[in-house]
N, C-alpha and C positions, 0 to 999 in steps of 0.2 A: 504494500500500500504506500504509494508515493505521497508524502505530506509536504505541503508548502505552508509556511507561516508568514502572515501579513501583519506588520506592526505599524499602525498609524503613529506618527510622532511629530511633535512640535516643541522645540526647546526642551529636550529631555537629555541634555548632555550629562546631567548628574546621575542618570539612572539607566540609560540605554545600554551601556557597557555591561552592567550587572544582568540586565534582562537577557542579552545575547549570550553571555557566559553560561547562564543557567538552562538554556535550551538543550535538551538531550540530542547530541549530534547524531546518534544512531536512529532517531525517529524523524528528523527533519531533512528532507532532500534539498530544500532551498529556503532561505530566509530573506524576506523583502522588507525593508524599512521604507515606508512611504512618508517622506518628509514634507510638511506643509509650509516650508519656508522658514526654517529655524534661523534665529539670529545668533545662536551659540554654536558649539562644535558637535552637535548631534550627528550630522552627516559624516563628518570626519571620523568620529569615534566608531560609528556603525560600520563604515567601510573598513576601518582597521581591524574590526572584529570578524570580518569576513561576510557581512551581510551585503546583499545587493541593494543599493540605495537608489530610490526613485524620487526625484524632486517633483512634487505636484503643486503647481502654482495656484490652482483653484482650491479655495478653502472649503472646509466642511469635513466632518468626521466620516460621514457616509461616502463622500467623494474619495477620500483616501482609501477606504476599504474597496470601493469599486475599482479604483486604479490598480490596487494590489491584485485583485482577481484577474483583471485584464492582462497583467504582466507575468502571471505564473506560467511555468512551463511544464505541461504534462502532469499536473497534480491530480491525484485521485481524491484527495481531501485537502481542504483549505482551512487553516486554523487562524483565528483572529485573536490578537493579544495586544494589550496596551503597552506603551513604552515607559510607564512610570514606576514599574516594579511593585505595584500593588497586588497583582496576581503573581503566582509563582510558576514560571515556565517548567520547572521540574515536575509539575503535576500534569503535564501533557498526556501521559498514559491514561489518566482518568477520563479525559475527554475523548480519546481515540477508542477506548475499549468498546463502547456500545456500537460504534460504527464498524469496528473490526469484527465484532461478534455477530453482525447482521441484525442488530436489535434497534437501530436508529439511523436516521438520515441527517438529522440536525441535533446537535448536542450543545446545551448551554451550561456553563459553569455557574452554579448557584452559590453566591457568597453567603446568603442567609441560611443555607442548610449546612454550610461548612464551618470552618474555624474563622470567625470574624474577630480580628484583633481589635483591642481597645483603640478608639480614635480613628479607625480606618474608614468609617462611613458616618458622615454627619446625620443627625436625626432626620432632617428633612429629606435626605437622599434615601434613607432607610424607609421612611414612610411612603415616599413617592414610588419606590420599587414595589412595595407591598400593594399599593393601590393599583399600579399598572398591571401587575401579575394577576391580581384578583379580577380586574376587568377582562383580561385575556381568558381567564378560566370561564367567566360567564358568557362571553361572546363567541369563543372559539372551542371551548371544551377541552383545553389543554391545561393540565395541572402544573403550573409554574409557580415558583416563589420569588423569582428574581430575574432581572434582565441584564446580567453582567456581561462585560465585554469579552471575556474569555470563552470562546466558542469554536466548535469544529463542524464543518459541513461537507458533505460529499460534493465534488465538483459538478457532477451531472445535475444535482439539485439546484445549484447556483445558476447553471445555464438554463434550466427549465423555468426557473422563477423570473429570470431577467430583472433582477433588482435594480432600482433606480433612485432610491432615496439618498440624497447627498448631505443631509444634515444629521442631527442627533436622532431623528426619526428612524435612522438605520437600526437602532436597537430593537425596534418592534417590527420592522418590515419583514425581516427574515422569519421569525417564529410565527407571526400571524399569517402571512401569505403562504408560508410552508404548510401550516396546519390546514388552511382552507383548501390547499391543493391536494391534501391527503398524504403528505410526507410525515414520517414519524418524528415527532419532536419530543425529546426527553431532556432532563437536566440531571447533573451529577454534582455532588458537593465539592467545592473547592475552597481553599483558604483565601483570606483577603487581608491585606496589611496596609498601614498608612503609606500613602504614596510618597515618593521623593519629589519635592517641589510643590508648587501650587496648582491645584486642579483648575482646568479651563472651564469646568462645568460647576461643580459644587463649591468651588473656591470663590465665586462671585454671585451676587444676587441676579445679575443679568443672565449669566450662564445657566443658573439653576432654573429660572423662570422660562428661559428660551428652550432648554432641553425638555422641561416638563410639558410645555405646549406642544412641541414636536412629537413627543412620545404619546401623549393622550389623544391628540387628534389623529395621529397615525393609526392607533388601535381602532378607532371608529371608522376612519376612511377605508382602511384595508378590509374591514368587514363588509362594507357596502359595494366595493368594486367587484366585477366578475373575475373569477379565477379558474384557470384550467385545472382539471383533476390530474392525478398522477398518470393514469393511462393515456389521457389526451396529450400530456406534456411529453411522454416517452415516444408517442407515435408521430409527434409534430416534426 
């Protein structure tokens, strides 16, 4: 199973080296750091650690993830991982196991089911994730507890879904559209730790409100839009 890891990054010079060092080399065929125009040494450090660095001038978390997908080479599974070292890359086997065992198509790492370190998640972020996950359970019938950034997806599923969200709504587009299309969405517990540096989302009021709006509206909009089922997607 060929695995590509996509890491969106913006001014993560203090953490990107540790993230890349902790990725199990035996599991990752390629590692792509998609840089959104860092003003620090993020790109230089990532390149020195052996990652393929892609400069993406168009801003947006989802845009960085989409660019990473486009630039992977022959991957069977694509893993998404933040560059702030709040998730632990060494836990990659947990995410890959359900796909490797044929039990899932999309796997999300749940920080709220795993070991959540003190101070890793502000109360408003904790509450927002609970609310969003609860809404997904009601509207889509998928039992999630969290919408963490550490996730693994089969490449053919990504191609079938043709994702397009370029903002923080990316967090919900994959599980909601995947569920509607009939793909198997599961979550596994992962640990979560205080990030290195200041969060672009929960670290500011503007970032928090903007992300919350994108996520909650995305959940509703994706429920209303037509979605091809698994069989239709595979035959298309």
